[in-house]
N, C-alpha and C positions, 0 to 999 in steps of 0.2 A: 573199435571194429565190432561189427554185428554178425552173428552166425546166420547164414542164409536161411536155414530151416527155422530158426527162432523168429526171424522176420516174417516168413511165410505163414507160420502158425498164428501169428498175431494179426494178419491181414487177410481175411477170408475172401475179400472182393465184393463187388456190388451184388452178385448173385449168390456167392458162397455164404454170405451172411444169413441166408435163409435155409442153409443146408439142414440144420437140426430137425426142422419140422417139414421141410419140403422134399427131401431126398426120397425117391421111391413112389411119391404120389403126385405132387405138383411138378416136380422135376424128375427126370429119368423114370417116368411111369412105364409099365410093361403091358402092352396090348397083346392079346393072344388070339390066334385063329387065322383063317384065311384073310389076306389083305383086302379090305373093302369097307363099306359103310357100317357093317354090323360085325363087331368083334367083341371080345370079352375083356373086361378090366376088373380086377379084384374079384373075379369069379362071377361077375354079373355081365349080361349082355348090354352093350352100349351102342348108341348111334354115334359114329365117329366122324368128326369134322376136322381132323387134325393130321391128315395124311397127304403127302405130296404126290399123290397118285392122280394127277390132274385129268388125264384122259382115260383113267380106269384100265390101263394096260398091264398093271401088275399081275392080274389073274386072267388076262385075255388068253384063250386057248392057243392061238397061234404063237403068242409070245412065250407062253410056258413051254410049248413044244420046242421052239427054237432054242430056248435056254437049256432045256433038258437034253436035246440032241447034241448041242455043242459041248455040254459038260460030259456026256457019254463018250463023244468022239475025242475030245482033247484033254479032258480033266481040267482042274482049276490052275494047274501050274504053267501050262503052255500059253505063250512062248516064254522060255526060261531065260530072262535077261533083259537089259534095258534095250529100248528100240535101236539106239545108235550102235550097240555092240553086237547083239545077237537076238533081239526080240522083235524084229520087224516081220510083218507078213503081208501078203497081198490083200488080206481082208482088212487089216488096219488101214492100208492105203485106200482101199475101196470105200470104206466108211468115211474117211477124210474127204475124199473127192465128192461123194454124194452129199455130205453135209454142207460143204462149201457151195456146191451148185444150188442146193436148196435155198440158201440164204443169199444167193446172187454174188458170190465172191469167187475169184479165180482159184484160190487154193486154201486148204484147211489143214489143221494140225490137231491130232487127237491127244488129249491129256487125261491123266488118271483121275484127278479130283478137282472139282471146281474151285474150292477155296484156295487150295495150294497153287493151282494154276494161275489164278488171278494175281496173286502176290508176285509170282514169278514173271508173268507177262509184263506187269508194270515195271518191275526191276530191270527186265531185259530191254524194254523199249526206251528207257530214259538214260541219259548221260548226266553227269553232275552239272552240266551247263544248262540243261533243260528245265522248264518250268511246268509243274503239274497243277491242274485246276480241277477240283472235285466238288460235286454236290454234297452239302453237309449231311444229308440223310442217306448217303451211300452205305452199302453193306460193309460189314466189318472186314471182309476179305480185301476190299478196295482200300480201306483205311490202313490195313496192315501193310499192303503193298506200297502205298504212298509214304507211310512212315519210314520205310527203308530208303527212300530217295534222299540223297544228301544235298540235292539242289533246292531251289526255291519251291515252296508249296503254298497254294492258295485254296480256299474253299469259298463257295458262294451259297447264299441262302437257298434252301430247298425250292427248286423249280422257280426261282425268282430271276427272271431274265434281265431285269434292270440291274440287279446286283451282279449277275454274271457279266454283263456288259462292262460294268465298272471294274470288276476283277480282271477281265481280259485286257482292259486298257493298262492296268498296272503290270499285269504279267507280260504284256508286249514290251513294255519299257525294260523290264528286267532281262527278257530274252534277247533284246537288241544289245544290251550292255554285256551280257555273258557270251553272246554268239551261239545261243542254243535255240531250241524250238519250244512249242507249247503243246501239251497233251491235255485235253479235256476229257474227264471221265464222269459218266453218269449211268443210271440204270434205265432199262426199258420199262420195267414194272418194279416199283418199290415193294419189297416183300412184306413189310409190316402193314402198310397202308393200302396197297392195291392201286396207288396213284401211278399214272404213267409219267415217265420222264418227258419233258417237252422237246422231243427230238427234232420236230419240225422247226421250232424256233431256234434251237441251238445250231442246226445245220444252216439255217438262214443267216446266222451271224458270220459264217465263213466269207460272206461278201465284204465284211468290214474288218475281219481279223484273220490272221494266218495261224491256224492251229489244226491239229489232228484230233479226231474224236473216237474214243473207245467206249463201247457200251457193254454193260453186263445185262444180258437179256435172259437170265436164268428162268424167270417166271413168264416171259412173253413167248419164248420159243415153244412152238406147238399149239399155242392157244390164241395168239394175236394175229391179225391179218387174215385176208381172205383165204390164203392157202396155209395159214398157220406157221409162216416162216418167222414171225415175230413182230415186235413193236415197230421196227423200222418200216415193215410192209404196211402196218396199220396206218402210219403217217405218210407213206409213199416217199420215203427218203432213204431208200436202201443205198443209193449211190453216194449219199453224204456221210455214211458210216464208214470210217476208215478201218476200224478193227471191231469185228463182231464176235462176241463171246457168249456162250450159253452152256448150260450143264444138262446132263441126262437125268438129274435127280427129281425133276418135276414132271414134265409131260412124258418123258421117256421111262419113268419109273425104274431107273437103273442107277448105275454108278459110272462116272466118267464125265468128260466135258470136251468141248472143242473151241478152237479159235480160228477165225477165217479172215483173210485180208488179201492184199496183193501178193503175188508169188514171191517177190524179193523179201517182203516183210515176214512171210511165213517161213521162208528158208532161214532167215535170220533167227527166228524163234526156235526152229528145229535144231539149229546148231549151237544155240547159246542159252536156252532156257535150262538153268541148272536143275530145277525140280524134275525135269523130264530126262535130261542127260544122265542123271544118276539114279533114276527110279526104274523099277521093274516095269516092263511093258504091261499094258492093260490085258488081263487074261482073256483067252479066246471066247469063253461063253459070254462074256460081257460085250465083246465086239460083235459076235454073231447075233446076239440078242438085240443089240442096238441097231444093226442093219434091218432086222425084222420090224422093230419099233418105228424106225424112220419110214419104212415102206408103208406101214399102216397109217401113219400120220399123213402121208402123201396120197393114199388111195382110198381112205375111209373117212371122208370129211364129216360124215354123220356123227362120228364120235365127238368131234369138236363142237358140232351143232348141239349135241346133247348136253355137253358141259355148259354151253351158254344158255340153254333152256333152263337148266337147274340154277345156274348163277343168277340169271335175271329174275327168276321166280323168288329166290331167296332174298335178293337185295330189294326188290320191289315190295315184297311182303314186310320186310323189316322197316323200310322207310314209311310205308303206310301205317305201321303201328307206332310211328314216331321215334324210332331208334336212330341214333347218330351213327352212321357207318362211314363218315368222312367223305373223301373225294374219290373213292375207289372206282376204277374203270376196268378192272380186271376181275378174275374170279376170286382173288384174295379179298375176304370180306371181314373187316374189323367192326366190332360193335363196342362203342365207347360208353362207359358208365362212370358216374362219379362215386368215389368211395375209397376206403382205406385198404391197405394190404390185408388187414384182418377180415374185412368184409369180402374181399376177393376170394380168400381161402374158403370162407363159408359158402359163397355162391358156387364155387367149383365143386365142393363136396356135395352140396345139395343137388346140383345138376347131374353129377355122376352117379351118386348113390340112390337118389330118390326119383329122378326123372330119366335116368339112363341116357344122358347126353354127354358126350366127351368132346370138349374143345380145349384149345390152349389158352392159358392165362398169361397176359403180358403186363408187367408192372414197371415202375420206376427202377432203373434209369432209362429204359427203352421208351417209355411214355412219361409225361410229366407227373409229378407227385399229385396225388388225389384223383388220378385217372386210372380206371381199370379198362383194359382192352381184352375182350374175348374174341379170339381170332378164329374165324371159320374158313375152311378151305373146301368149297363145293367141288365135286368131281363129276365126271361123266357116269360114274357108277352109282351116284345118288339118285333117288327118285323124288318126284314131286310130293309124294306122301311123306318122305323124310323131311322135306322143306316145311310142309304144313305143320308137322309135329314139332319141329324145332322152333318155329315162330311162336307157337302157342306156349312152349316152355319158357322161352325168353320173356314173353309178356308176363307170365306168372312170377318169374324170378324178379323182374323189375318191380312188380307190384310189391313183393316182399321187401325189396331194398328200400322202396319209398316209404313203407310202413315201419321201417326200423327193425324188421325181424332179424337182420344180420347185424351183430354187434360191431361197433366201430373199433373196438380195442382187443377183442379176444380172438387170437389165432386158432383156427380149427385144427385140432390134433386128433380128431375122431379116427383118422386113418389107422391109428395104433390099435384100435379095438375092432376094426373091420374084419 
């Protein structure tokens, strides 16, 4: 027999293995100041490309006032209880109805946290006889939900429709034998790469296969489509999405999430989603603040247009300089370089301390070994001057990398002396 704590102490995990030098600088960094492109890190002002404030609403005066007024009126405790028991309000219901109508679904259900909710939605929708099919590059919350399913599970190669067709053929056989159904899960926008899920092609497969489609559109909600309703609108396949899920953490600059579908399906989730049945209701300031955020998304399209102006300028400029930014079609902008973990740490320190640019570093196992991903998140709050400065810095850093300025083996621990 092994002591649980002994086992844990000997297995730090794929990210925890970097804890000794990464904690507090590369991981769990602390940005200080008003949320926006210009904040402070380690006492120095930096240009930040690492905030999920897609539409710049975090510091919008109307949003800040709505948050403050709701906090003053209700405090952070109200409503006190789970929705089902004592925590429901007309405002929670109003938000649900408006969100569902916005994405073109009959009914919606408000949930507290996106990650938690996705796990619970998958668990609630599936029976042991059902088959679940998931894109291999889906978010961790989707995989955690799928992992809970005790029935058959399949994955298909990322955005590979030929592979999906083959998987659906096998899944159909198993579903027919078990007497269950098939649930396909993918994302509207993949958060690491900015690639769009091929929703139009997946929906088209419903002509040949019998399945229901659940999408996680956390990154597409508020940014994609003519009205900002999401990636399904971008492809014109809103009616083909059976369960639409999105969070408030990106475009809404808040906390919470929602799921929308047919009335009977949402009612099933309302009465059977354990993560909501036994969780305290979303606090009133978050609900009232979300109502204001949704109103702004619907009535101020110029904010979304500004986001895309900045995004296109950044991506066009990087491509023109010869940078590999993958297949992104969203505002999420990865920049791929070749190098070691040691070189990645030196690049990040150089950019933050000497150039005043703060972006996130993504390494193996999220990306292949030998690959460095610097992930940029342009927002409506950034300026074209910010874009120009950043492209210049990236060019200089790449030149240093090519010249061997950054050691392939020496982890940068300079943060200790900063």
